[in-house]
C-alpha positions in Angstrom: 114.8 102.9 148.3 111.1 103.4 147.3 110.5 106.6 145.3 108.1 108.6 147.4 106.4 109.9 144.2 105.6 106.3 143.3 104.2 105.7 146.7 102.0 108.7 146.4 100.9 107.5 142.9 100.0 104.1 144.4 97.8 105.7 147.0 96.1 107.7 144.3 95.4 104.6 142.3 94.0 102.8 145.3 91.5 105.7 145.8 90.0 105.3 142.3 86.5 103.9 142.1 86.0 103.7 145.8 82.7 104.5 147.6 82.9 107.5 149.9 80.7 107.8 152.9 80.2 111.4 154.1 78.3 113.0 156.9 77.1 116.1 155.1 76.1 119.2 157.2 73.1 121.2 156.0 74.1 124.3 154.0 74.9 127.4 156.0 72.3 130.1 155.8 73.2 133.7 154.8 70.8 135.4 157.3 72.2 135.3 160.8 68.7 135.3 162.2 68.0 132.1 160.5 71.1 130.3 161.5 70.1 127.8 164.2 71.3 124.6 165.7 68.2 123.0 164.5 68.3 124.5 161.0 65.8 123.3 158.4 67.5 121.6 155.4 67.6 123.5 152.2 64.7 122.9 149.8 67.0 121.0 147.4 68.1 118.6 150.2 64.5 118.0 151.3 63.3 117.3 147.8 66.2 115.0 147.0 65.6 112.8 150.0 61.8 112.9 150.8 60.5 110.1 148.6 59.0 106.7 149.0 58.5 106.0 145.4 59.8 102.7 144.0 63.5 102.8 143.6 65.6 101.4 140.7 66.6 98.4 142.8 64.8 96.1 145.2 65.2 96.7 148.9 68.0 94.8 150.6 67.3 92.8 153.7 67.1 95.0 156.8 69.0 94.3 160.0 66.5 96.4 162.0 63.1 95.6 160.5 60.8 97.9 162.5 62.6 100.9 163.9 60.6 103.7 165.6 60.8 107.3 164.5 59.6 110.3 166.4 58.2 112.9 164.0 58.0 116.4 165.5 58.9 120.0 165.0 62.0 121.5 166.6 61.3 122.8 170.2 58.4 120.3 170.7 59.7 118.2 173.6 61.2 115.4 171.6 64.3 115.3 173.9 62.0 114.8 176.9 60.2 112.0 175.0 63.5 110.5 174.1 64.8 110.3 177.7 61.5 108.9 179.0 61.7 106.1 176.4 65.4 105.5 176.9 64.7 104.9 180.6 62.9 101.7 179.6 64.9 98.5 180.0 64.1 97.4 176.4 64.0 100.7 174.5 67.1 102.5 173.2 66.5 106.1 172.3 69.9 107.7 171.6 70.7 111.4 170.8 69.7 112.8 167.5 71.2 110.6 164.8 70.8 112.9 161.7 70.6 110.0 159.3 69.5 112.3 156.5 72.9 113.9 156.5 74.8 110.6 156.1 75.3 110.1 152.4 77.1 107.7 150.0 79.0 109.3 147.2 80.3 107.6 144.1 83.7 109.1 143.3 83.9 107.6 139.7 81.5 107.5 136.9 81.7 103.7 136.6 80.9 103.1 140.2 77.2 103.4 139.7 77.3 100.7 137.0 79.3 98.4 139.3 76.7 98.9 142.1 73.9 98.3 139.6 75.3 94.9 138.8 75.1 94.2 142.6 71.4 95.3 142.6 72.2 98.5 144.5 72.0 102.2 143.7 73.1 105.2 145.7 69.9 105.6 147.6 69.7 101.9 148.6 73.3 102.0 149.6 72.5 104.9 151.9 69.5 102.9 153.3 71.8 99.9 154.0 74.2 102.2 155.8 71.4 103.8 157.8 70.1 100.4 158.8 73.6 99.3 159.8 74.0 102.4 162.0 70.7 101.6 163.9 71.7 98.0 164.2 75.1 98.8 165.7 73.5 101.2 168.2 70.9 98.6 169.2 73.5 95.9 169.6 75.7 98.1 171.7 72.8 99.0 174.0 71.7 95.4 174.5 68.1 96.4 174.0 65.6 95.3 171.3 63.6 98.5 170.3 65.3 101.5 168.8 63.8 105.0 168.6 65.3 107.9 166.6 63.9 111.3 167.6 65.7 113.6 165.2 63.2 116.4 164.4 64.4 116.7 160.8 63.2 113.1 160.1 59.8 114.8 159.9 61.0 116.4 156.6 61.9 113.0 155.1 59.3 110.7 156.5 58.5 109.4 153.0 62.1 108.4 152.5 62.1 106.7 155.9 59.0 104.8 154.8 60.8 103.7 151.6 63.8 102.6 153.6 61.9 100.7 156.3 58.4 99.6 155.1 57.7 98.2 158.6 58.8 101.3 160.5 56.7 102.6 163.3 56.0 106.3 164.0 55.3 108.5 167.0 53.9 111.8 165.9 54.6 114.4 168.6 52.6 117.6 168.3 52.9 120.9 170.1 50.9 124.1 169.8 52.6 125.9 166.9 52.3 129.1 168.8 54.3 127.6 171.7 57.0 126.4 169.2 57.2 129.9 167.8 57.5 131.4 171.3 60.2 128.9 172.3 62.3 129.8 169.2 61.7 133.5 169.7 62.9 133.2 173.3 65.9 131.0 172.4 67.4 133.3 169.7 69.2 136.6 169.8 67.5 139.2 167.6 64.9 136.7 166.3 63.4 137.2 162.9 59.8 136.4 163.4 59.0 136.0 159.7 61.8 133.5 159.3 60.7 131.6 162.5 57.1 131.4 161.1 58.5 130.0 157.9 60.6 127.4 159.7 57.7 126.3 162.0 55.3 126.1 159.1 57.6 123.8 157.1 57.7 121.4 160.0 53.9 121.7 160.7 53.0 121.0 157.0 55.1 117.9 157.0 53.6 116.8 160.4 50.1 117.2 159.1 51.0 115.3 156.0 52.5 112.5 158.1 49.5 112.5 160.4 47.2 112.0 157.4 49.3 109.4 155.5 51.0 107.2 158.1 48.3 104.8 159.0 48.7 103.4 162.4 51.1 106.1 163.6 50.8 106.9 167.4 49.9 110.6 167.9 50.6 112.4 171.1 51.0 116.0 172.2 53.8 117.5 174.3 51.2 119.2 176.5 49.6 115.8 177.4 53.0 114.2 177.9 54.0 116.7 180.5 50.6 116.9 182.1 49.9 113.2 182.4 53.2 111.4 181.7 52.1 108.0 183.1 49.1 107.8 180.8 51.0 108.9 177.8 54.0 106.6 178.4 51.6 103.7 179.0 50.1 104.3 175.6 53.5 104.5 174.0 54.6 101.2 175.6 51.4 99.5 174.4 52.1 100.8 170.9 55.7 99.6 171.0 54.7 96.2 172.4 56.6 96.4 175.7 55.3 96.5 179.3 55.2 99.8 181.0 57.8 100.6 183.6 57.4 103.2 186.3 61.2 103.9 186.1 60.5 105.7 182.8 59.1 108.6 184.7 62.3 109.1 186.7 64.5 109.7 183.7 67.0 111.7 185.8 68.2 108.5 187.5 69.3 107.0 184.1 72.3 107.6 181.9 71.3 109.3 178.6 74.7 110.5 177.5 75.7 114.1 177.5 73.2 116.8 176.6 74.9 118.9 174.0 74.0 121.2 171.1 73.0 119.7 167.7 72.2 116.3 169.4 69.0 117.5 171.1 67.9 119.8 173.9 70.6 120.8 176.4 68.7 123.3 178.5 68.6 123.4 182.2 65.0 122.1 182.0 66.0 118.8 180.5 69.1 118.6 182.6 67.0 118.9 185.8 65.9 115.2 185.4 62.3 116.2 186.2 59.2 116.4 183.9 58.1 120.0 183.9 54.9 121.5 182.7 54.9 122.6 179.0 55.1 126.3 178.5 52.1 127.7 176.7 52.1 129.9 173.6 52.6 133.7 174.0 49.1 135.1 173.4 50.6 138.3 172.0 52.3 136.5 169.1 49.7 136.2 166.3 50.1 133.2 164.1 49.9 133.3 160.3 46.6 132.0 159.0 48.0 128.6 157.9 49.7 127.9 161.2 46.5 128.9 163.0 44.6 126.5 160.8 46.9 123.6 161.6 46.8 124.4 165.3 43.0 124.1 165.2 43.2 120.8 163.1 45.4 119.4 165.9 42.8 120.2 168.6 44.3 123.4 169.9 42.1 126.4 170.6 43.2 130.0 171.3 
């Protein structure tokens, strides 16, 4: 009869040197007011992943050569944009995919050397994994264009550019004051200072992306809700697909379950109808830098 201790030892030996893939959640915040379903990653995580500098290894071939990423702040209408795009017969825009939280971990010191011999490092292995995830989702959908609208992708757009040199970007703007108002209304006992800090972190990255990503397609949430046909026609032209009127009737299509942490799940998005964007609360004064960015994006007042 096999000694159970030897069986356990054998399992332990087989675990050595393996690659571990983990979906890592952002660190929990201490302040209750700043705990949010769309929490900003810690500065350490953002710095660790937001790079497009040349890696230590060459890029592996990509299965999805030109994915599309929506760059936006939280509470900026990205879920509405997602379902409009997903209603197109050739565009797959799934729930938020949170690729930045999917990491590869080397469980032994020698694993890095083994991967180096294969012309791979930890970052490029993560890129290969991210690419495979998008390819699987695109294959399952039967469509040929994939769009990931996770707001936190805005914080790592340089890393995405490194991973997919031929990626395309939709920059979705919303008046920072309206984003602040939405977060204030959404939270219990909101900490206005913390909300300003959160919105500013996204806004700074959005402005950086707007300036650096040549050829990115820039739209506003206000225009999307006010004139959805014109904006979706422009999006289709950018993505190289013909416009379809069915995109505007997103409620008649299956977009999966609307649920927390995967996008907006409010009654507004569940209504299946495009509704007018809510404006900023005029009584909420923006910090100078946020006001400056709002003006740079064409917003007044």
